[in-house]
KEKE-3310 file (N, C-alpha, C; in steps of 0.2 Angstrom, whole numbers, plus 5000, padded with zeros to 4 digits):
npx = (5180:5176:5176:5183:5176:5178:5171:5162:5165:5178:5181:5182:5172:5166:5156:5149:5141:5127:5114:5098:5082:5064:5053:5040:5024:5015:5003:5005:5007:5017:5030:5032:5044:5047:5046:5037:5042:5045:5052:5069:5078:5094:5104:5116:5131:5139:5155:5167:5180:5189:5200:5208:5218:5227:5229:5217:5208:5212:5209:5195:5191:5197:5190:5177:5180:5184:5171:5164:5171:5169:5155:5154:5160:5151:5140:5145:5147:5134:5128:5134:5128:5115:5116:5114:5101:5086:5080:5066:5064:5073:5065:5054:5061:5064:5052:5047:5055:5051:5038:5040:5044:5032:5027:5016:5001:4996:5008:5015:5007:5008:5022:5021:5013:5022:5032:5025:5023:5033:5049:5050:5059:5070:5067:5069:5082:5098:5104:5118:5120:5115:5120:5126:5124:5115:5104:5102:5098:5086:5078:5077:5069:5058:5053:5046:5035:5018:5006:4991:4983:4970:4964:4959:4968:4982:4995:5013:5023:5022:5035:5035:5030:5039:5050:5046:5045:5059:5063:5060:5067:5080:5082:5082:5093:5103:5102:5106:5117:5134:5142:5136:5135:5126:5126:5127:5115:5102:5087:5071:5066:5055:5040:5031:5014:5002:4987:4971:4961:4943:4931:4926:4912:4907:4909:4902:4889:4887:4887:4877:4864:4867:4873:4886:4888:4891:4904:4912:4911:4917:4930:4933:4930:4934:4946:4949:4957:4953:4955:4954:4941:4933:4936:4929:4917:4902:4902:4915:4922:4914:4911:4901:4901:4913:4924:4935:4950:4954:4955:4958:4952:4958:4960:4965:4971:4958:4949:4942:4952:4953:4962:4970:4978:4983:4992:5003:5008:5003:4991:4981:4969:4958:4942:4931:4913:4905:4889:4881:4887:4885:4871:4870:4877:4868:4858:4863:4862:4866:4883:4895:4901:4903:4899:4905:4916:4933:4935:4922:4918:4927:4924:4911:4912:4920:4911:4901:4907:4908:4895:4892:4900:4913:4930:4941:4945:4954:4948:4957:4962:4953:4957:4968:4960:4954:4966:4969:4959:4960:4972:4967:4959:4968:4972:4982:4998:5002:4990:4983:4991:4989:4975:4974:4983:4996:5013:5026:5043:5045:5035:5022:5024:5024:5011:5002:5001:4993:4980:4964:4964:4961:4963:4964:4950:4945:4949:4942:4929:4931:4933:4922:4912:4914:4911:4898:4892:4895:4887:4874:4874:4873:4861:4851:4852:4860:4867:4883:4893:4886:4886:4899:4903:4895:4901:4913:4909:4904:4914:4914:4918:4920:4909:4897:4888:4889:4884:4870:4866:4868:4858:4846:4848:4846:4833:4827:4830:4823:4809:4809:4810:4798:4788:4790:4782)
npy = (4926:4912:4912:4901:4896:4892:4879:4874:4861:4860:4858:4865:4876:4881:4892:4892:4902:4896:4896:4906:4905:4907:4914:4908:4910:4902:4900:4897:4908:4920:4928:4945:4959:4976:4983:4977:4966:4948:4940:4933:4918:4915:4901:4891:4880:4869:4866:4856:4853:4841:4843:4852:4861:4875:4870:4863:4873:4879:4869:4867:4880:4879:4869:4875:4886:4879:4873:4885:4889:4879:4880:4892:4889:4879:4888:4896:4887:4882:4894:4895:4884:4889:4900:4894:4892:4898:4914:4915:4903:4906:4916:4908:4901:4911:4916:4905:4906:4917:4915:4906:4914:4920:4931:4944:4938:4946:4952:4942:4938:4949:4947:4936:4942:4951:4942:4935:4946:4955:4960:4950:4945:4941:4931:4918:4917:4911:4915:4917:4923:4935:4951:4968:4976:4970:4969:4983:4987:4979:4985:4998:4994:4989:5000:5006:4998:4995:4999:4992:4983:4981:4994:5007:5016:5012:5017:5020:5010:5015:5024:5021:5008:5001:5002:4994:4982:4980:4979:4966:4958:4963:4959:4945:4943:4948:4938:4927:4930:4935:4943:4954:4970:4982:4995:5000:5001:5010:5019:5026:5042:5043:5051:5062:5059:5070:5076:5083:5087:5086:5097:5094:5095:5092:5078:5073:5077:5069:5056:5054:5044:5034:5017:5016:5025:5024:5016:5026:5037:5032:5031:5045:5052:5045:5041:5028:5015:5005:4991:4991:4996:4986:4976:4979:4974:4971:4963:4962:4974:4985:4993:4999:5016:5017:5013:5000:4996:4981:4970:4966:4966:4959:4956:4941:4932:4935:4932:4935:4939:4938:4946:4946:4956:4973:4983:4989:4991:5004:5006:4999:5005:5015:5024:5036:5034:5044:5051:5052:5042:5031:5030:5025:5013:5006:5003:4993:4977:4961:4955:4961:4977:4983:4974:4970:4967:4973:4977:4980:4990:5000:5002:5006:5018:5026:5026:5033:5046:5049:5050:5062:5071:5073:5075:5061:5053:5041:5028:5027:5040:5046:5046:5054:5066:5067:5069:5082:5089:5089:5096:5108:5111:5113:5103:5096:5089:5076:5071:5070:5061:5050:5048:5044:5034:5034:5030:5034:5040:5043:5051:5043:5032:5037:5043:5033:5028:5037:5037:5044:5054:5070:5080:5074:5070:5083:5085:5076:5081:5093:5088:5080:5089:5097:5089:5086:5098:5101:5092:5096:5108:5104:5097:5106:5114:5126:5142:5141:5151:5163:5160:5159:5173:5179:5174:5181:5194:5196:5192:5179:5162:5147:5136:5124:5132:5145:5142:5139:5151:5158:5152:5157:5170:5171:5167:5177:5188:5183:5184:5197:5202:5197:5205:5217:5230)
npz = (5054:5064:5081:5094:5110:5127:5135:5150:5153:5149:5135:5118:5108:5093:5083:5068:5055:5047:5039:5037:5044:5041:5054:5063:5072:5086:5081:5068:5059:5051:5060:5062:5060:5066:5054:5047:5040:5038:5052:5054:5058:5064:5059:5066:5064:5075:5081:5089:5101:5111:5116:5129:5127:5120:5107:5104:5104:5092:5083:5084:5078:5066:5060:5059:5051:5039:5036:5033:5022:5013:5012:5005:4993:4988:4987:4976:4966:4965:4960:4948:4942:4942:4933:4921:4919:4911:4910:4913:4920:4931:4937:4941:4951:4960:4963:4970:4982:4987:4991:5001:5011:5013:5005:5000:4992:4981:4977:4972:4962:4954:4950:4942:4932:4926:4922:4912:4903:4901:4895:4885:4875:4882:4890:4887:4886:4893:4910:4910:4898:4898:4898:4903:4892:4883:4892:4895:4882:4881:4890:4884:4873:4880:4886:4875:4873:4870:4881:4889:4881:4877:4875:4864:4860:4864:4876:4877:4889:4906:4915:4928:4929:4921:4930:4940:4934:4931:4944:4948:4939:4941:4954:4953:4945:4954:4964:4958:4950:4951:4944:4938:4933:4940:4941:4928:4922:4916:4919:4913:4919:4932:4931:4941:4944:4939:4945:4942:4954:4958:4965:4982:4984:4971:4970:4980:4976:4964:4968:4977:4983:4974:4970:4974:4983:4997:4997:4990:4999:5010:5006:5002:5013:5025:5021:5016:5007:4992:4994:5008:5010:5004:5013:5024:5037:5046:5057:5061:5059:5063:5078:5089:5089:5081:5068:5061:5053:5050:5042:5024:5007:4992:4975:4968:4954:4949:4959:4974:4989:5006:5018:5034:5037:5034:5022:5028:5046:5050:5043:5049:5056:5066:5065:5070:5067:5055:5057:5045:5037:5045:5044:5031:5032:5040:5032:5024:5018:5024:5029:5024:5020:5008:4995:4982:4967:4965:4952:4947:4956:4953:4939:4939:4946:4937:4926:4932:4933:4920:4916:4922:4916:4920:4923:4923:4938:4948:4958:4969:4969:4977:4990:4989:4987:5000:5007:5002:5007:5020:5021:5017:5027:5037:5045:5058:5054:5060:5063:5051:5045:5053:5052:5038:5038:5033:5031:5042:5048:5061:5068:5066:5074:5087:5087:5086:5098:5104:5100:5097:5106:5114:5105:5093:5092:5090:5078:5070:5072:5065:5051:5049:5050:5039:5028:5031:5030:5017:5010:5014:5008:4995:4995:4997:4987:4988:4983:4980:4977:4982:4995:4999:4996:5005:5017:5016:5016:5029:5037:5042:5048:5039:5043:5051:5058:5053:5040:5043:5048:5036:5029:5036:5033:5019:5019:5025:5016:5005:5009:5011:4998:4993:5000:4994:4984)
capx = (5182:5172:5181:5181:5175:5179:5165:5163:5168:5185:5181:5182:5167:5166:5150:5149:5134:5125:5109:5093:5075:5059:5051:5033:5022:5012:4997:5007:5007:5024:5031:5035:5048:5044:5046:5032:5045:5046:5059:5073:5082:5100:5106:5123:5134:5144:5162:5170:5187:5189:5207:5207:5224:5226:5228:5210:5205:5213:5206:5188:5191:5199:5184:5172:5182:5183:5164:5162:5174:5166:5149:5155:5161:5145:5136:5147:5145:5126:5126:5136:5123:5109:5117:5112:5094:5083:5077:5059:5065:5075:5060:5051:5064:5064:5045:5046:5059:5047:5032:5042:5044:5025:5026:5009:4998:4996:5015:5017:5003:5012:5028:5018:5011:5029:5035:5021:5022:5039:5056:5049:5065:5075:5064:5071:5089:5101:5106:5125:5121:5112:5125:5123:5122:5109:5099:5100:5094:5080:5075:5075:5063:5052:5050:5041:5030:5012:5002:4984:4982:4963:4962:4959:4974:4987:5001:5019:5023:5024:5041:5034:5029:5045:5054:5043:5048:5066:5064:5060:5073:5087:5082:5083:5100:5107:5102:5110:5123:5139:5147:5132:5136:5119:5127:5127:5109:5098:5079:5068:5064:5048:5037:5025:5007:4998:4979:4967:4955:4937:4929:4922:4905:4905:4910:4896:4883:4885:4886:4871:4858:4869:4875:4893:4889:4895:4911:4916:4912:4922:4937:4935:4929:4938:4953:4950:4958:4948:4955:4951:4933:4930:4937:4925:4911:4898:4904:4922:4925:4910:4910:4897:4902:4919:4925:4942:4953:4958:4955:4957:4951:4961:4959:4971:4968:4951:4945:4943:4955:4952:4968:4969:4983:4984:4998:5008:5004:5000:4985:4976:4968:4951:4939:4924:4909:4901:4882:4878:4889:4882:4865:4871:4879:4862:4854:4867:4860:4872:4889:4900:4898:4903:4899:4906:4923:4937:4934:4915:4918:4931:4921:4905:4915:4922:4905:4897:4910:4906:4888:4891:4904:4918:4937:4942:4950:4953:4945:4962:4962:4948:4962:4971:4955:4954:4972:4969:4954:4963:4977:4963:4956:4974:4973:4990:5001:5002:4983:4982:4995:4986:4969:4976:4987:5002:5018:5032:5048:5045:5028:5017:5026:5021:5004:4998:5000:4988:4974:4958:4966:4956:4965:4962:4943:4943:4951:4937:4924:4932:4932:4915:4908:4915:4908:4891:4890:4895:4881:4868:4873:4871:4854:4847:4854:4862:4872:4890:4896:4883:4888:4906:4903:4892:4906:4918:4906:4902:4920:4912:4921:4916:4907:4890:4884:4888:4879:4863:4865:4867:4851:4842:4849:4843:4826:4824:4830:4817:4803:4809:4808:4791:4784:4791:4777)
capy = (4919:4910:4911:4896:4898:4886:4876:4872:4854:4861:4858:4871:4876:4887:4892:4894:4903:4891:4899:4909:4902:4911:4913:4907:4909:4896:4900:4896:4914:4923:4933:4951:4964:4982:4986:4973:4960:4942:4939:4927:4915:4913:4894:4890:4874:4869:4862:4856:4849:4839:4845:4858:4865:4880:4866:4861:4879:4880:4863:4869:4886:4877:4865:4880:4889:4874:4873:4891:4889:4874:4882:4897:4885:4877:4893:4898:4882:4882:4900:4893:4880:4893:4904:4890:4893:4903:4920:4913:4898:4909:4919:4903:4899:4917:4917:4900:4908:4923:4912:4903:4920:4923:4937:4945:4935:4951:4953:4936:4939:4954:4944:4932:4946:4953:4936:4934:4951:4960:4958:4943:4943:4939:4926:4911:4917:4909:4920:4919:4926:4942:4956:4974:4979:4967:4971:4990:4987:4976:4990:5003:4992:4988:5007:5008:4993:4998:4996:4992:4980:4981:5000:5009:5020:5011:5022:5016:5008:5020:5023:5018:5001:4998:5002:4988:4976:4980:4978:4959:4955:4964:4954:4938:4943:4949:4932:4921:4932:4939:4948:4959:4977:4985:5003:5003:5001:5017:5018:5032:5045:5042:5058:5062:5060:5076:5075:5089:5084:5090:5100:5088:5095:5089:5071:5071:5078:5064:5049:5054:5040:5028:5011:5017:5031:5022:5015:5032:5041:5028:5033:5052:5055:5042:5040:5021:5012:5001:4985:4992:4997:4979:4972:4981:4970:4974:4959:4963:4981:4991:4993:5005:5022:5017:5008:4998:4992:4975:4965:4969:4961:4960:4951:4937:4927:4937:4930:4939:4935:4942:4945:4949:4962:4978:4984:4990:4992:5010:5006:4996:5011:5016:5030:5037:5034:5050:5049:5051:5036:5026:5029:5021:5007:5003:5001:4988:4970:4956:4957:4965:4984:4984:4968:4970:4966:4979:4980:4982:4996:5005:5004:5010:5025:5029:5027:5039:5052:5050:5052:5068:5075:5075:5072:5055:5052:5034:5027:5028:5047:5049:5046:5061:5071:5067:5073:5089:5093:5090:5102:5114:5112:5114:5098:5095:5083:5070:5068:5068:5055:5045:5046:5041:5027:5035:5028:5040:5037:5044:5053:5038:5027:5040:5045:5027:5027:5042:5037:5047:5059:5075:5084:5070:5071:5089:5085:5072:5085:5098:5085:5078:5095:5100:5084:5086:5105:5101:5088:5100:5113:5101:5094:5112:5118:5133:5145:5141:5158:5168:5158:5162:5180:5181:5173:5186:5201:5197:5189:5173:5156:5142:5130:5123:5137:5150:5139:5140:5158:5160:5150:5161:5177:5171:5166:5184:5191:5181:5187:5205:5203:5196:5211:5223:5231)
capz = (5056:5070:5087:5099:5117:5131:5138:5157:5153:5146:5128:5115:5104:5088:5080:5061:5053:5041:5035:5041:5043:5043:5060:5063:5078:5088:5077:5061:5055:5051:5065:5059:5064:5066:5048:5043:5037:5042:5056:5052:5064:5061:5061:5066:5065:5080:5080:5096:5102:5118:5119:5132:5126:5114:5100:5104:5101:5085:5080:5083:5074:5059:5057:5058:5045:5034:5035:5030:5015:5008:5010:5000:4987:4986:4984:4970:4961:4963:4956:4941:4939:4941:4927:4915:4918:4907:4914:4915:4925:4937:4940:4944:4957:4964:4966:4976:4988:4990:4993:5007:5015:5014:5002:4998:4985:4976:4975:4968:4956:4949:4948:4937:4926:4923:4919:4906:4898:4901:4892:4882:4871:4886:4895:4885:4887:4899:4914:4909:4892:4898:4900:4904:4885:4881:4897:4893:4875:4882:4894:4879:4869:4884:4887:4870:4872:4871:4888:4889:4874:4876:4874:4857:4858:4870:4877:4879:4896:4910:4918:4935:4928:4919:4936:4944:4930:4932:4951:4948:4935:4944:4960:4951:4943:4960:4967:4954:4946:4955:4940:4934:4935:4940:4940:4921:4919:4916:4918:4912:4925:4934:4932:4946:4941:4940:4944:4944:4958:4957:4972:4985:4983:4965:4971:4984:4972:4959:4971:4981:4981:4970:4974:4976:4988:5003:4996:4989:5005:5015:5003:5002:5019:5030:5018:5015:5000:4989:4997:5014:5009:5002:5018:5030:5038:5052:5062:5063:5058:5066:5085:5091:5084:5078:5062:5062:5047:5052:5036:5017:5002:4986:4969:4966:4949:4947:4964:4980:4994:5012:5022:5040:5039:5029:5018:5033:5052:5051:5039:5053:5060:5069:5065:5072:5061:5055:5057:5038:5034:5049:5042:5025:5034:5043:5026:5020:5019:5024:5033:5020:5019:5001:4992:4974:4966:4964:4945:4947:4960:4949:4933:4941:4948:4930:4922:4935:4931:4913:4915:4924:4912:4925:4921:4927:4943:4950:4965:4974:4970:4982:4996:4988:4988:5007:5010:5000:5011:5027:5021:5016:5034:5041:5050:5059:5050:5063:5063:5044:5043:5057:5048:5031:5038:5029:5035:5043:5051:5069:5070:5067:5080:5093:5087:5087:5105:5107:5096:5099:5111:5114:5099:5088:5092:5087:5070:5068:5071:5059:5045:5048:5049:5032:5023:5032:5028:5010:5009:5015:5003:4989:4996:4997:4981:4990:4978:4984:4976:4986:5002:5000:4996:5012:5022:5016:5018:5036:5040:5045:5047:5035:5047:5050:5062:5048:5035:5046:5048:5029:5026:5039:5030:5013:5020:5027:5010:5000:5012:5010:4991:4992:5002:4990:4980)
cpx = (5178:5178:5178:5180:5176:5173:5167:5166:5176:5186:5181:5176:5167:5160:5151:5142:5133:5120:5103:5086:5070:5056:5043:5030:5018:5006:4999:5008:5014:5024:5035:5039:5044:5043:5041:5035:5045:5052:5062:5077:5088:5102:5113:5125:5139:5149:5165:5176:5187:5196:5207:5213:5223:5226:5221:5206:5206:5210:5199:5187:5192:5193:5178:5174:5182:5176:5162:5165:5171:5159:5149:5156:5155:5140:5138:5146:5138:5124:5128:5131:5116:5110:5115:5105:5092:5080:5070:5060:5068:5070:5056:5054:5064:5057:5044:5050:5055:5041:5034:5042:5038:5024:5018:5007:4998:5003:5017:5013:5006:5018:5026:5016:5017:5032:5031:5022:5028:5045:5055:5055:5070:5073:5067:5079:5092:5104:5113:5125:5118:5118:5122:5121:5116:5103:5097:5096:5087:5075:5072:5069:5057:5049:5045:5036:5023:5009:4995:4982:4974:4960:4963:4966:4979:4993:5007:5019:5026:5031:5041:5033:5035:5050:5052:5046:5055:5068:5064:5066:5079:5087:5084:5091:5105:5107:5106:5116:5128:5142:5143:5133:5129:5120:5127:5120:5105:5091:5077:5066:5057:5045:5031:5019:5003:4990:4976:4961:4949:4935:4925:4915:4902:4904:4904:4890:4882:4884:4880:4866:4860:4871:4882:4894:4893:4902:4915:4916:4917:4930:4938:4934:4933:4945:4954:4952:4953:4949:4953:4944:4930:4931:4933:4919:4908:4900:4911:4925:4921:4909:4907:4898:4909:4920:4933:4944:4957:4958:4955:4955:4954:4959:4965:4968:4960:4947:4947:4947:4955:4959:4967:4974:4983:4991:5004:5004:5000:4993:4980:4974:4960:4949:4933:4919:4905:4893:4879:4880:4886:4875:4865:4873:4873:4858:4857:4864:4866:4878:4894:4897:4898:4904:4900:4914:4926:4936:4927:4915:4921:4927:4914:4907:4917:4915:4901:4900:4908:4899:4887:4897:4910:4925:4938:4947:4949:4950:4950:4963:4958:4952:4966:4967:4955:4960:4972:4964:4957:4968:4973:4960:4961:4974:4980:4992:5001:4995:4981:4985:4991:4979:4969:4980:4993:5008:5023:5037:5047:5038:5023:5018:5023:5014:5000:4997:4995:4982:4968:4959:4961:4957:4963:4954:4941:4944:4945:4931:4924:4930:4925:4910:4908:4911:4900:4888:4890:4889:4875:4868:4871:4863:4849:4848:4856:4868:4878:4893:4893:4885:4895:4907:4900:4897:4911:4916:4906:4908:4918:4916:4917:4914:4899:4886:4883:4883:4872:4861:4864:4860:4846:4842:4845:4836:4823:4824:4824:4811:4803:4807:4801:4786:4785:4785:4779)
cpy = (4918:4909:4906:4899:4891:4885:4875:4865:4855:4860:4864:4870:4882:4886:4895:4895:4899:4894:4903:4905:4907:4909:4913:4907:4903:4895:4898:4902:4917:4928:4939:4956:4971:4986:4982:4967:4954:4941:4932:4925:4913:4906:4893:4882:4874:4864:4862:4852:4847:4841:4851:4863:4870:4876:4864:4867:4880:4875:4865:4875:4884:4873:4870:4884:4885:4873:4879:4891:4885:4876:4888:4894:4882:4882:4896:4893:4881:4888:4899:4889:4884:4898:4900:4890:4898:4908:4918:4908:4901:4913:4914:4902:4905:4917:4911:4902:4913:4920:4908:4908:4924:4930:4937:4941:4940:4953:4948:4936:4944:4951:4940:4936:4949:4948:4934:4939:4955:4956:4951:4941:4940:4933:4919:4911:4914:4915:4922:4923:4933:4946:4963:4978:4976:4969:4978:4991:4984:4981:4996:5001:4991:4995:5009:5003:4996:4995:4997:4990:4981:4989:5002:5012:5018:5015:5017:5015:5014:5019:5020:5010:4998:4998:4996:4982:4975:4977:4970:4956:4957:4960:4947:4938:4944:4942:4927:4923:4936:4944:4953:4965:4981:4993:5005:5003:5007:5016:5025:5035:5045:5049:5058:5063:5066:5075:5081:5086:5089:5092:5094:5089:5092:5081:5069:5072:5072:5057:5049:5049:5034:5022:5011:5023:5029:5020:5022:5037:5038:5030:5040:5055:5052:5040:5032:5019:5007:4994:4985:4993:4990:4975:4973:4976:4973:4970:4960:4970:4986:4989:4999:5011:5022:5011:5007:4995:4987:4969:4969:4964:4963:4954:4947:4931:4928:4934:4934:4935:4940:4940:4949:4954:4966:4978:4985:4992:4998:5010:5002:5001:5011:5023:5030:5037:5040:5048:5048:5044:5030:5025:5024:5014:5003:5000:4995:4981:4965:4959:4962:4972:4985:4977:4968:4970:4973:4982:4983:4989:5002:5007:5008:5017:5029:5031:5033:5045:5054:5053:5059:5073:5077:5071:5066:5056:5045:5034:5029:5036:5050:5050:5053:5067:5072:5071:5080:5093:5094:5095:5108:5116:5113:5109:5096:5089:5076:5067:5066:5062:5049:5043:5042:5035:5028:5033:5033:5037:5038:5046:5048:5034:5030:5042:5039:5025:5032:5042:5039:5051:5065:5079:5080:5070:5077:5089:5081:5077:5090:5094:5083:5084:5098:5095:5085:5093:5105:5097:5092:5105:5110:5099:5100:5117:5126:5135:5146:5148:5163:5167:5160:5169:5183:5180:5179:5193:5202:5194:5183:5167:5151:5136:5129:5129:5143:5148:5140:5147:5161:5158:5155:5168:5177:5170:5173:5188:5190:5184:5194:5206:5202:5202:5217:5224:5230)
cpz = (5063:5076:5092:5106:5121:5135:5146:5158:5151:5139:5125:5110:5099:5084:5073:5058:5047:5037:5040:5039:5045:5050:5060:5070:5080:5083:5069:5057:5056:5056:5061:5063:5063:5060:5044:5039:5041:5046:5054:5058:5061:5064:5061:5067:5070:5079:5087:5096:5109:5121:5122:5131:5121:5107:5099:5101:5094:5080:5078:5078:5067:5056:5055:5051:5039:5031:5031:5023:5010:5007:5005:4993:4984:4983:4977:4965:4960:4959:4949:4938:4937:4934:4920:4914:4914:4912:4917:4920:4931:4940:4944:4951:4962:4967:4972:4982:4991:4994:5000:5013:5016:5011:5000:4992:4980:4973:4970:4962:4951:4946:4941:4930:4923:4919:4912:4900:4897:4898:4889:4877:4875:4890:4893:4885:4893:4903:4912:4903:4892:4902:4901:4897:4883:4886:4896:4887:4876:4886:4889:4875:4873:4885:4881:4869:4874:4877:4887:4882:4872:4875:4866:4855:4864:4870:4879:4887:4900:4913:4925:4934:4926:4925:4940:4941:4931:4939:4951:4945:4938:4951:4958:4949:4949:4964:4964:4950:4951:4951:4937:4937:4935:4939:4933:4918:4921:4915:4916:4918:4926:4935:4937:4942:4943:4939:4947:4948:4958:4964:4975:4984:4977:4966:4975:4981:4968:4962:4975:4979:4976:4974:4976:4981:4994:5002:4994:4995:5010:5012:5004:5009:5025:5027:5018:5008:4998:4993:5004:5014:5008:5008:5024:5031:5045:5058:5065:5063:5062:5074:5088:5086:5081:5073:5062:5055:5051:5047:5029:5013:4995:4981:4967:4961:4948:4953:4970:4986:5000:5016:5028:5042:5033:5026:5023:5040:5053:5047:5044:5058:5062:5068:5068:5066:5061:5054:5050:5036:5038:5047:5035:5027:5037:5038:5022:5022:5019:5029:5030:5019:5012:4997:4984:4973:4965:4957:4944:4950:4956:4943:4934:4943:4942:4926:4925:4934:4924:4912:4918:4921:4916:4922:4926:4932:4946:4957:4970:4975:4975:4989:4995:4989:4996:5010:5008:5005:5018:5027:5020:5023:5039:5047:5052:5056:5053:5063:5056:5043:5047:5053:5042:5032:5034:5034:5036:5047:5059:5071:5071:5073:5087:5093:5088:5094:5108:5103:5100:5106:5110:5107:5093:5087:5089:5080:5067:5067:5066:5052:5044:5047:5042:5027:5025:5029:5020:5007:5009:5010:4996:4989:4995:4992:4983:4985:4982:4983:4981:4993:5003:5000:5003:5018:5022:5018:5026:5040:5045:5044:5043:5039:5047:5053:5056:5042:5037:5046:5041:5027:5029:5035:5023:5013:5021:5020:5005:5003:5011:5003:4990:4994:4998:4985:4972)
residu = (MET:ALA:LYS:ALA:LYS:LYS:LEU:PRO:SER:GLY:SER:TRP:ARG:ALA:LEU:ALA:TYR:SER:HIS:SER:GLU:PRO:VAL:PHE:GLY:LYS:ASP:GLY:LYS:PRO:VAL:LEU:ASP:LYS:ASN:GLY:LYS:GLN:LYS:GLN:LYS:ARG:ILE:TYR:GLU:SER:PHE:THR:SER:ASP:ASP:PRO:SER:PRO:ALA:GLY:LYS:ARG:GLU:ALA:GLU:PHE:ALA:ALA:ALA:GLU:PHE:GLN:MET:ASN:LYS:GLU:LYS:LYS:VAL:LYS:ASN:SER:LYS:LYS:GLU:PHE:THR:LYS:MET:LYS:LEU:THR:GLU:ALA:ILE:ASP:GLU:TYR:ILE:LYS:SER:ARG:GLU:ILE:LEU:SER:ARG:SER:PRO:THR:THR:ILE:GLN:ASP:TYR:ARG:CYS:ILE:GLN:ARG:ASN:ALA:PHE:GLN:ASP:LEU:MET:ASP:MET:GLN:LEU:GLU:ASP:ILE:ASP:GLU:VAL:ILE:MET:GLN:GLU:ALA:ILE:ASN:VAL:GLU:ALA:LYS:ARG:PRO:SER:GLY:ARG:TYR:LEU:LYS:ASN:PRO:LYS:PRO:LEU:SER:ALA:LYS:ARG:LEU:LYS:ASN:GLU:TRP:GLY:LEU:VAL:SER:ALA:VAL:LEU:HIS:LYS:TYR:ARG:ASP:ASP:PHE:ASN:PHE:ASN:LYS:ILE:GLU:LEU:PRO:GLU:VAL:GLN:PRO:ARG:ALA:VAL:GLU:LEU:PRO:PRO:ALA:ARG:GLU:VAL:LEU:ARG:ILE:ILE:LYS:GLY:THR:ASP:ILE:GLU:LEU:PRO:VAL:LEU:LEU:ALA:ALA:TRP:LEU:SER:PHE:SER:MET:SER:GLU:VAL:ARG:GLY:LEU:THR:LYS:SER:LYS:SER:VAL:ARG:GLY:ASP:TYR:ILE:THR:ILE:ASN:GLU:VAL:VAL:VAL:ASP:VAL:ASP:ASN:LYS:PRO:LEU:ARG:LYS:SER:MET:ALA:LYS:ASN:PRO:THR:ARG:ASN:ARG:LYS:HIS:ARG:ILE:PRO:GLN:TYR:ILE:LYS:ASN:LEU:ILE:ASP:LYS:VAL:GLU:GLY:ASP:ALA:LEU:VAL:ASN:MET:SER:GLY:SER:THR:LEU:TYR:TYR:ARG:TRP:ILE:ARG:LEU:GLN:ASP:ALA:ASN:ASN:MET:GLU:HIS:ILE:THR:PHE:HIS:ASP:LEU:ARG:HIS:LEU:ASN:ALA:SER:ILE:MET:ALA:LEU:LEU:ARG:VAL:PRO:ASP:LYS:TYR:ALA:GLN:GLU:ARG:GLY:GLY:TRP:LYS:SER:ASP:GLN:VAL:MET:LYS:LYS:VAL:TYR:MET:GLN:THR:PHE:SER:GLU:GLU:ARG:GLN:LYS:VAL:ASP:VAL:VAL:ILE:ASP:ASP:TYR:PHE:GLU:ARG:THR:LEU:GLU:ILE:ASN:ASN:GLU:ASN:ILE:ASP:ILE:ARG:LYS:TYR:LYS:ALA:TRP:LEU:THR:LEU:PHE:GLU:LYS:PRO:ASP:ASN:LYS:LYS:SER:LEU:ASN:GLU:PHE:LYS:ASP:TYR:MET:GLN:HIS:GLU:MET:GLN:HIS:GLU:ILE:LYS:LYS:PRO)
# end
């Protein structure tokens, strides 16, 4: 209940919460909180009484309480009206409310995709007719729906995708239904996706000289996602020896959309540009470093793997390859998280204030050295098994200096073999 306070004039005033409105900056862009969500401003209704006595205090508080009670009745009545809507209509209303809050265009696009394809037996049902039993049965049916209609052998919908579909429908029901028991709904358990990653040297070998060498290296070496790779430009992203993620490009309705903010603040990061990648960037004509659509880049990557008889990994799996390499090189967690732009509870907040510290630069050297050494091994057709055996035999660390010593060693051995009678 709103409590009245006495004003300097002697009057009483009580404030009753009315609603919240999204906050926008002077530039018209949404103002975000520390979690990346748009800030909301609470709006209050003011009720006053000119009577300075305790009776005036009660009068102001009563008016505020009456306002809140009537507001709750209106909400309940409006919810009753909403329950007459079909599920597809309710989704339309929900999407409108999300667009006002400036939800990502790709999120809205996915909502529309779910609306077109998921739970089709429920879309024309009124919300009030959808109970827990009907919803659970619809989920059981949806779990068996073939996914990938254009594939020769489509598989049942994944548990992860079903979870996303239920996420939208449950949000709609939660917004417009007070009596739905969400605890009774069960979903299939999402199984972690197991991917057998190829050795980095194989990835570097098959992409060399191809039209996707630069985007693949940006993903596998610098841990950039596809949208980040597509958002890179010479004019905005490249500054001297550093490359910065400050824009991303995503596909909405099959058209590229450039956004000035990445998925979360930790993804807006800066890396030193390795010389090998810098040489590739210098050869790019135009401003965009990678001027191709997401689907084109994805399918060229798949076809390249097919041509080299490699098991398929997605373009996004190249970020996982980068993470596994950093683990192999024993890169400290906080620097690995920073380079990859992965969100964390505490470490990332502190690390982002220390970008390009002396230790971070050492990490860059270790990772760059690994990729440059691997490229050199591929370029000179060095027998990797002999190289590893030589490292073990002479107890050498696997670095560029050792590689050069190994090449000198092999050159000496070849000359020795030639001199034999």
